[in-house]
C-alpha positions in Angstrom: 0.0 0.0 0.0 1.3 3.5 -0.9 -1.1 5.0 1.7 -3.0 3.5 4.7 -5.4 5.6 6.8 -6.7 4.4 10.1 -9.2 5.6 12.7 -9.8 9.2 11.5 -12.2 11.1 13.7 -13.1 14.8 13.5 -15.5 17.0 15.4 -16.6 20.6 14.8 -18.0 21.4 18.2 -20.6 18.8 19.0 -20.9 17.7 15.4 -19.0 14.5 14.6 -18.0 15.0 11.0 -15.7 11.9 10.7 -16.3 8.7 12.7 -13.5 6.2 12.7 -12.7 6.3 8.9 -10.3 3.7 7.5 -8.9 3.5 3.9 -6.1 1.7 2.0 -4.7 3.0 -1.3 -2.4 1.0 -3.5 -0.1 2.5 -6.1 -2.1 3.4 -9.3 -5.4 3.3 -7.5 -8.2 5.8 -8.4 -10.3 6.0 -5.3 -13.5 7.9 -5.8 -15.4 9.0 -2.7 -19.2 9.7 -3.2 -21.8 10.9 -0.8 -24.3 13.6 0.0 -23.2 17.1 1.1 -22.2 17.1 4.8 -21.1 13.5 4.7 -17.5 14.3 5.6 -15.8 13.7 2.2 -14.0 17.0 1.9 -13.1 17.1 5.6 -11.5 13.7 5.3 -9.5 14.8 2.3 -8.3 18.0 4.0 -7.2 16.0 7.1 -4.9 13.9 4.9 -3.1 17.0 3.8 -3.3 18.7 7.2 -5.5 21.5 5.9 -7.7 20.4 8.8 -6.4 18.7 11.9 -8.1 15.4 12.8 -9.0 14.7 16.4 -7.7 11.1 16.0 -6.2 8.9 13.4 -2.9 8.0 11.7 -1.6 7.7 8.2 1.1 5.6 6.7 2.5 7.1 3.6 5.3 5.5 1.5 6.5 3.6 4.6 6.4 6.5 7.1 3.7 6.8 9.8 2.2 10.1 10.7 -0.3 11.1 13.4 -3.1 13.1 11.9 -3.8 14.9 15.2 -0.3 15.5 16.5 2.1 15.9 13.5 5.0 18.3 13.8 5.6 21.0 11.2 8.4 18.9 9.8 6.1 15.9 9.5 3.4 18.0 7.8 6.0 19.3 5.4 7.1 15.7 4.6 3.5 14.7 3.9 2.9 17.7 1.6 6.1 16.9 -0.3 4.6 13.5 -1.2 1.0 14.6 -1.9 -0.7 17.3 -4.0 -4.1 18.9 -3.6 -6.4 20.1 -6.4 -9.1 22.4 -5.0 -12.7 23.2 -6.1 -11.5 26.7 -6.8 -8.5 27.1 -9.1 -6.4 29.2 -6.6 -4.2 30.6 -9.3 -2.2 33.8 -8.7 -3.8 36.4 -11.0 -0.5 38.3 -11.6 1.4 35.2 -12.8 1.1 33.3 -16.1 0.1 29.6 -16.2 3.7 28.6 -16.4 4.7 30.8 -13.5 1.8 29.4 -11.4 3.0 25.9 -12.0 6.7 26.8 -11.4 6.0 28.7 -8.1 5.5 25.6 -5.9 8.6 24.0 -7.4 10.9 26.9 -6.8 9.5 28.3 -3.6 8.0 25.2 -2.0 10.5 22.6 -3.0 13.7 24.6 -3.6 14.1 23.4 -7.2 16.3 25.5 -9.4 14.5 27.7 -11.9 15.7 26.0 -15.0 14.6 22.6 -13.9 11.3 24.0 -12.5 10.5 25.5 -15.9 11.2 22.2 -17.7 9.0 20.3 -15.2 6.3 22.9 -15.4 6.2 22.7 -19.2 6.0 18.9 -19.1 3.1 19.2 -16.7 1.3 21.8 -18.8 1.8 19.6 -21.9 0.3 16.6 -20.0 -2.9 18.6 -19.3 -3.1 20.1 -22.8 -2.2 23.6 -21.7 1.4 24.1 -23.0 0.1 26.4 -25.7 -1.4 28.7 -23.0 1.8 28.8 -20.9 2.1 32.5 -21.2 -1.5 33.3 -20.5 -2.7 34.9 -17.3 -5.7 33.4 -15.4 -8.0 36.2 -16.6 -7.3 35.0 -20.2 -8.3 31.4 -19.5 -11.6 29.7 -19.1 -12.5 28.1 -15.8 -11.8 24.7 -17.3 -8.4 25.9 -18.5 -7.6 27.4 -15.1 -8.5 24.1 -13.4 -6.2 22.2 -15.9 -3.4 24.6 -14.8 -4.3 23.7 -11.2 -3.9 20.0 -12.1 -0.6 20.7 -13.9 0.6 22.4 -10.7 -0.2 19.2 -8.8 1.4 16.9 -11.4 4.6 18.9 -11.6 5.6 18.1 -8.0 5.5 14.4 -8.9 3.6 13.4 -5.8 2.8 9.9 -4.6 -0.9 10.7 -4.4 -3.0 13.6 -5.8 -6.1 14.6 -3.8 -8.9 16.0 -5.8 -11.7 17.9 -3.9 -14.7 18.1 -6.3 -12.4 19.6 -9.1 -15.3 20.3 -11.5 -17.9 21.7 -9.0 -17.0 25.4 -9.8 -17.1 24.9 -13.6 -19.9 25.6 -16.1 -21.3 22.4 -17.3 -19.8 22.6 -20.8 -16.3 22.9 -19.3 -16.5 19.8 -17.0 -15.7 17.3 -19.7 -12.2 18.8 -20.5 -11.1 18.5 -16.9 -12.5 15.0 -16.4 -10.7 13.9 -19.6 -7.4 15.2 -18.1 -8.1 13.1 -15.0 -8.9 10.1 -17.1 -5.6 10.4 -18.9 -3.8 10.7 -15.5 -5.5 7.5 -14.3 -4.6 5.7 -17.5 -0.9 6.8 -16.9 -1.0 5.2 -13.5 -1.4 8.3 -11.3 -2.6 7.5 -7.8 -5.6 9.6 -7.0 -8.3 10.1 -4.3 -11.2 12.0 -5.8 -14.2 13.5 -4.1 -16.8 14.1 -6.8 -20.4 14.0 -7.8 -19.5 13.0 -11.4 -21.1 9.5 -11.6 -19.9 8.6 -15.1 -16.4 9.4 -14.1 -16.7 7.2 -11.0 -18.2 4.3 -13.0 -15.7 4.5 -15.9 -12.4 5.4 -14.1 -12.5 4.4 -10.4 -10.6 1.3 -9.3 -12.5 1.5 -6.0 -15.6 3.5 -5.0 -16.4 4.6 -1.4 -19.8 5.8 -0.4 -19.8 8.0 2.7 -22.7 9.4 4.7 -22.9 11.0 8.2 -19.1 10.7 8.7 -19.0 7.0 8.0 -18.0 4.7 5.1 -21.3 3.1 4.5 -20.2 0.9 1.6 -17.2 0.4 -0.7 -16.2 -1.8 -3.6 -15.5 -1.8 -7.3 -17.5 0.6 -9.5 -19.5 -2.3 -10.8 -20.3 -3.5 -7.2 -21.4 -0.1 -6.0 -23.4 1.0 -9.1 -24.8 -2.3 -10.1 -25.2 -4.3 -6.9 -25.2 -1.8 -3.9 -25.8 -3.7 -0.7 -26.9 -0.9 1.6 -30.2 0.9 1.3 -28.5 4.2 2.1 -26.3 3.8 -1.0 -29.3 2.9 -3.2 -31.2 6.0 -2.0 -28.2 8.2 -2.9 -27.9 6.7 -6.4 -31.6 7.1 -7.1 -31.4 10.7 -6.0 -28.3 11.5 -8.0 -28.9 9.4 -11.1 -32.7 9.7 -11.2 -35.0 6.8 -10.4 -35.1 5.2 -13.9 -31.4 5.4 -14.6 -30.5 4.1 -11.1 -32.9 1.1 -11.4 -31.5 0.3 -14.9 -28.0 0.6 -13.6 -28.7 -1.7 -10.6 -30.4 -4.3 -12.8 -27.6 -4.3 -15.4 
């Protein structure tokens, strides 16, 4: 396993957002996490990158074990060197070009020399189909193009795992496809990913493992075929009916 997560718990006041969540990720896995709003999906992802501090839990990453509630600054930095996070919003610097946005984390965050950082940034932009827009500023790019630059920024650091937090949720519907295609290409190339999304077709087509969360718990998990075709839990079936629509869900489950 490239990553193993055990016993993650998180409260916001009296609200238990995560309740003893466990997860194992092998190299090349595409783990897709589904669930209704408020189920704890994004909080779980943020805890893995220390954007939120868990109340309990530990993570083994590439052979090293980290406490998710008591990690030192040095340990947090070590985890962030081996992971990358793609946000709902693009979080690009408006005064920097696409190339400069991708280079910044390499030069400032990782201490990589500028010449090497530029080469790696260009490779990453080419991988997401944005090399021809390398000199464009965010204001000159569509939302889908900006998100592809955000993905290039994650790819450029060559992480063990990329964490995607609903990467298409801020996009206009006609722009969603281009971002999902980039993610499909990354999956095909063997990139290890944990993806929180509501994109059901992506989950069915690309996920090596699907996890359904509700009320801070993993309710059900399995292959895409198992979850979409033969869900065992009524809570999962209700979610699929609501998201897919009654007819499509029934057809899927009977397939």
